C-alpha positions in Angstrom: 0.2 -0.2 0.0 1.4 3.4 -0.8 1.9 6.5 1.7 4.1 9.7 1.7 4.9 10.3 5.8 3.7 8.1 8.8 0.9 10.6 9.1 -0.8 9.5 5.9 0.1 5.7 7.0 -1.5 6.0 10.1 -4.7 7.6 8.3 -4.7 4.6 5.8 -4.7 2.3 8.5 -1.2 0.8 7.2 1.3 -0.1 9.9 4.8 0.8 8.6 7.6 -0.9 9.7 8.4 2.3 12.0 6.0 1.5 13.6 6.2 -2.1 14.3 9.4 -1.0 16.0 7.5 1.5 18.6 5.2 -1.5 19.2 7.8 -3.5 20.6 9.2 -1.0 22.8 6.1 0.7 23.8 2.7 -0.5 25.7 0.1 0.5 23.5 -2.5 -1.0 21.2 -1.9 -1.2 17.3 -5.1 0.7 17.0 -4.2 3.4 19.9 -0.8 3.8 17.9 -2.9 4.5 14.7 -5.4 6.7 16.3 -3.4 9.0 17.7 -0.8 9.2 15.2 -3.5 10.2 12.7 -4.6 13.0 15.2 -1.0 14.3 15.2 -0.7 13.4 19.0 2.2 10.7 18.1 4.9 11.0 15.4 7.6 9.2 14.4 10.5 11.0 13.0 11.6 9.0 10.2 13.3 10.2 6.9 12.9 7.9 4.2 16.8 8.6 3.5 17.9 7.5 6.8 18.2 4.0 5.9 19.3 2.1 9.4 16.7 3.8 11.3 15.0 2.8 14.7 11.5 3.6 14.4 10.9 5.5 18.0 7.5 7.3 18.6 7.2 10.7 21.0 3.6 11.8 22.0 0.9 10.9 24.2 0.9 7.7 26.0 4.0 6.9 25.2 8.1 6.9 27.4 9.2 10.1 27.4 11.8 10.8 25.1 15.2 12.1 25.4 17.4 14.6 23.0 21.4 14.8 23.0 22.8 18.2 20.9 26.2 18.1 20.0 28.7 19.2 17.1 31.6 21.0 16.4 32.3 24.9 16.5 34.6 27.5 15.2 36.7 27.4 19.3 36.1 23.5 18.9 36.2 22.4 15.8 37.2 18.3 16.8 35.0 15.6 14.7 36.8 12.8 15.9 35.4 14.2 19.8 32.1 14.5 18.1 31.9 11.4 16.6 32.7 10.1 20.0 30.1 11.3 21.8 27.5 10.4 19.2 28.9 6.4 19.9 28.6 7.5 23.7 25.2 8.9 23.6 24.0 5.2 22.4 24.8 3.5 24.4 23.9 5.9 27.0 20.3 5.1 25.1 19.7 8.4 24.1 16.5 8.7 21.9 17.6 11.3 19.3 20.7 13.1 18.9 20.7 16.9 17.1 23.8 17.9 15.1 23.9 21.9 15.7 27.6 22.0 14.2 28.7 25.6 13.2 31.7 25.5 11.6 33.9 23.2 8.9 32.7 20.6 6.4 28.8 20.2 8.2 27.7 18.2 5.3 30.9 15.8 5.6 30.0 15.2 9.3 26.0 15.0 8.8 26.7 12.3 6.7 29.1 10.1 9.1 25.8 10.7 11.9 23.1 9.2 9.3 25.7 6.5 8.6 26.2 5.7 12.8 23.0 6.5 14.2 20.3 4.0 14.4 18.3 6.9 16.2 16.4 9.7 14.6 18.1 12.2 13.7 17.3 16.4 14.2 19.5 19.6 12.9 18.3 23.4 12.3 19.1 24.3 8.5 19.4 28.1 9.6 22.9 27.3 11.5 23.9 25.8 8.1 22.9 28.2 5.7 24.9 31.3 7.8 28.3 29.4 7.7 27.6 28.2 3.9 27.4 32.2 3.5 29.5 33.3 6.1 31.2 35.8 3.4 28.1 38.2 3.2 25.7 39.4 5.6 22.7 37.7 6.7 20.3 40.2 5.5 21.8 38.9 1.9 21.2 35.3 1.9 17.9 34.6 -0.4 14.8 32.5 0.1 16.2 30.5 -2.8 19.5 30.2 -0.4 17.5 29.3 3.0 15.5 26.1 1.3 18.8 25.3 -0.7 19.9 23.9 2.8 17.2 23.0 4.1 16.5 20.2 1.2 20.4 19.6 1.5 20.2 18.3 5.2 16.4 16.6 4.1 18.6 14.9 1.4 21.6 13.6 3.3 18.8 11.7 6.2 17.8 14.1 9.0 14.5 12.9 10.5 13.4 16.2 11.9 14.0 20.1 11.5 13.7 22.5 13.8 12.6 25.8 11.6 11.3 29.0 13.7 8.7 29.4 11.0 6.3 31.3 13.9 8.5 34.4 14.0 6.4 36.5 12.0 6.4 39.9 11.7 3.6 40.1 14.0 5.3 38.4 16.5 8.4 40.6 16.4 5.7 43.5 16.7 5.2 41.9 20.1 8.8 41.7 21.5 9.5 45.3 20.9 6.5 46.2 22.8 7.3 43.7 25.4 10.6 44.7 26.5 12.5 41.9 28.1 15.3 40.9 30.3 17.4 38.3 28.0 16.1 39.2 24.7 16.1 36.9 22.1 18.3 33.7 23.3 17.1 31.3 20.4 20.3 31.5 17.6 17.8 30.5 14.7 15.2 33.3 16.2 17.8 35.7 16.5 19.6 35.5 12.9 16.3 34.8 11.3 15.0 38.6 13.1 17.9 39.8 12.1 17.1 39.1 8.1 13.4 40.5 8.8 14.2 43.3 10.7 17.1 44.2 7.8 15.1 43.5 4.8 12.1 44.5 6.1 10.5 41.1 5.1 8.2 38.6 6.6 10.0 35.6 7.9 10.4 32.9 4.9 9.8 29.6 6.7 6.7 31.0 7.7 5.7 33.0 3.8 6.8 29.9 1.6 5.2 27.3 4.3 4.0 25.1 1.9 7.4 25.4 0.0 8.9 23.6 3.4 5.9 21.4 3.3 6.6 20.1 0.2 9.7 18.7 1.1 8.8 17.4 4.2 5.8 15.7 2.6 7.9 13.9 0.1 10.7 12.7 2.3 8.7 12.4 5.3 10.8 14.6 7.8 9.1 15.9 11.0 9.3 19.4 11.7 10.3 20.8 15.0 8.3 24.0 14.7 11.0 26.1 17.1 10.2 28.5 19.5 12.5 31.5 18.2 11.3 33.6 21.2 12.2 31.0 24.1 12.6 33.0 27.5 16.3 32.7 28.5 15.2 33.9 32.0 12.6 33.0 34.4 11.5 36.7 34.5 10.7 36.7 31.0 8.8 33.3 30.9 5.0 33.2 29.7 5.2 36.6 28.1 3.6 38.1 25.5 6.3 37.3 23.0 6.1 33.6 23.7 2.6 33.4 23.7 1.9 35.0 20.7 4.6 32.9 18.7 2.7 29.9 20.4 -0.5 30.8 18.5 1.4 31.1 15.4 3.0 27.6 15.4 -0.8 26.2 16.5 -1.9 27.8 13.2 1.4 26.4 11.3 0.4 22.9 12.8 -2.8 22.5 11.4 -1.8 23.7 8.4 1.2 20.7 8.3 -1.7 18.2 9.2 -3.9 18.9 5.9 -0.7 17.7 4.1 -0.3 15.2 6.7 3.1 16.4 7.9 4.4 15.3 11.2 4.6 18.2 13.8 6.1 18.4 17.0 6.4 21.9 18.8 9.2 23.1 20.9 9.1 24.4 23.8 10.1 26.8 26.7 13.9 27.3 28.1 13.9 29.1 31.5 10.7 28.8 33.1 9.9 29.1 37.1 8.4 25.8 39.2 5.0 27.3 39.2 4.3 28.0 35.8 5.5 24.7 34.2 2.0 23.4 34.2 0.4 26.2 32.6 3.0 26.1 30.0 2.2 22.5 29.3 -1.9 23.2 29.3 -1.2 26.4 27.2 0.9 24.8 24.5 -1.0 21.4 24.3 -4.2 23.8 23.4 -2.7 26.2 21.5 -1.0 23.4 19.2 -4.3 20.7 19.4 -1.8 18.0 21.3 1.3 18.0 19.1 3.9 16.8 21.3 5.7 18.8 22.7 9.2 19.4 22.8 11.1 21.0 26.1 15.2 22.6 26.3 14.8 21.8 30.4 12.8 23.8 31.3 15.5 25.3 33.3 13.5 26.2 37.1 16.2 28.9 38.3 19.3 31.0 36.1 21.8 30.8 39.2 23.7 27.8 38.2 26.2 27.5 35.5 28.0 24.7 36.2 25.2 22.7 37.2 22.5 23.6 34.6 21.9 19.8 34.0 19.9 20.0 37.6 17.7 23.3 37.0 17.0 21.3 33.9 16.3 17.8 35.2 14.0 19.2 37.7 11.8 21.7 35.6 11.9 18.3 32.7 10.8 15.5 35.3 7.7 18.3 36.1 7.1 19.1 31.8 6.7 15.4 31.4 4.7 14.9 34.3 2.1 17.3 32.7 2.3 17.0 29.4 5.7 17.3 27.5 7.1 14.8 25.3 11.0 14.7 24.8 13.0 16.0 26.6 16.6 17.9 25.1 19.1 18.0 27.3 21.1 20.4 29.2 24.6 19.5 30.2 27.1 20.9 32.9 28.3 23.2 30.8 25.3 25.0 29.6 25.4 28.9 29.2 29.5 28.1 29.9 30.9 26.3 26.6 30.8 23.7 24.7 30.3 20.6 26.7 32.8 17.8 26.6 32.7 13.7 27.1 31.8 13.9 31.1 29.2 16.6 30.7 27.5 15.1 28.4 26.7 12.2 30.3 26.1 14.1 33.5 22.8 15.9 30.7 22.1 12.5 29.4 21.4 10.6 32.5 20.1 13.6 34.6 17.5 13.8 31.8 16.8 10.1 31.4 16.2 10.3 35.3 13.4 13.5 34.8 12.0 11.6 31.9 11.8 7.6 33.9 10.4 9.8 36.8 7.8 11.8 34.6 6.6 8.3 33.2 6.3 7.2 36.9 4.1 10.4 37.9 2.0 9.7 34.4 1.0 6.0 35.7 2.0 4.8 32.0 2.3 1.3 32.2 5.6 -1.3 33.3 7.2 2.7 34.2 7.4 1.2 37.6 8.6 -2.4 37.0 12.3 -0.9 36.8 12.1 0.3 39.8 10.8 -2.5 42.0 12.8 -5.2 40.2 15.7 -2.4 41.7 14.2 -2.9 44.5 13.8 -6.2 45.1 17.8 -6.6 44.7 18.1 -4.1 47.4 16.1 -5.9 49.8 17.8 -8.8 48.6 20.7 -7.3 49.6 22.1 -8.3 45.6 24.6 -6.0 44.9 25.7 -7.3 41.5 21.8 -7.0 40.4 21.4 -3.2 41.8 24.9 -2.7 40.0 23.0 -4.2 36.6 19.5 -2.6 36.9 21.6 1.1 37.6 20.9 3.7 35.1 24.7 4.3 35.1 26.4 0.6 35.7 29.8 2.0 35.9 28.9 4.9 37.9 27.7 2.5 40.6 29.8 -0.4 40.8 33.2 2.5 40.9 30.8 3.6 43.8 30.4 0.5 45.3 33.9 -0.6 45.1 35.6 2.4 45.6 34.4 2.1 49.4 34.7 -1.8 50.4 33.0 -2.6 53.7 33.7 -5.2 56.5 30.3 -7.4 55.6 30.1 -7.4 51.7 26.3 -7.8 52.5 26.4 -4.3 53.2 27.7 -1.0 51.8 30.2 1.2 54.5 27.4 3.3 54.6 25.5 1.6 57.7 27.8 -1.7 57.9 26.2 -3.5 60.8 23.8 -0.9 61.5 22.1 -2.2 57.9 18.2 -2.2 58.6 17.6 -4.2 55.7 19.5 -6.8 57.0 18.3 -6.3 60.3 14.6 -6.4 58.8 14.9 -9.2 56.8 16.4 -11.4 60.0 13.3 -10.5 61.9 10.7 -10.7 58.9 12.0 -13.0 56.7 13.5 -12.5 53.1 
């Protein structure tokens, strides 16, 4: 049977190979998966040009997914290190990788990642367009050039594209009338704002949105509609510019769905704890239940070096109340390009947040892992505890770094081990 996109297949009742992958990994009925995909509430990013892809679903009723950002810059140009990050991210069970490279032969690196990675891949073509035409001012980049680089990413096999199509002239008016503490912190948003202002023109991806949909429909590429005006500080959260852009993204979502193009919505970066739930509710309402992809959210602005923690706090609450996809944040956020250790800390923190949210949502089977760990603890089975840990290497290293006199317990409680005592009284 013929279909153009995963969403089109779902509308026709066709179960694709990528859907079969999702059904193996998730506790969801086949009919329910088809229904939610046909409604746009679940997406499976799956570019037809990404040949070794394993289908991973994002959205309602599925496990919360985690994305890893990586890529080279002018100041940190080491392709071998970034490829090592790719392999490490896959080992640590990330669900997606975004290549945000801004320097060098980006296409060569992109092709290496596509060949290497069975998980879905994303990019922000706006960055690469500015890199490609670095010798001329941003304002002189043509509409055709914006689309040329976008199509290049699609042909290379990228599964989802961050496109800031909702940052329109109307939305820019809101930020001029509602001044912010941190202005525009999205790289893509700031680039497009500069282009629009200096050319006195509309956002090319908004004005020519159907042209973008033509490319996405042809190759089954998912649009991750970017939040060019996401708040970069808790003071700016949930303000008029953010909400105005969200309204535009909701309208573009319906336009994409008419073409059976899959859509995710990108969400806020810095949001105080008391506003996270309302942000999730507003997004789901204004964007018609499309999957929500959030950076963090970071719940405080004071923790450079620890922003993987501020992000995990916000991410757990966000995913418990509607976010479907967490973009990891590392300890290096706001400071520098992350190294391997930073990346690992960010992945583990985000995976913990995602799993905690799945438990809070009552997702079927979410507590099975926790129950297995608790059983191993009750039985003082240290090897099983290490094997079940989200980071077995770190758990093993901690255990071995402080050996107890009695190897049945740990060096913190020793002979005062409550579990050993209660097992003796109550039995295992």
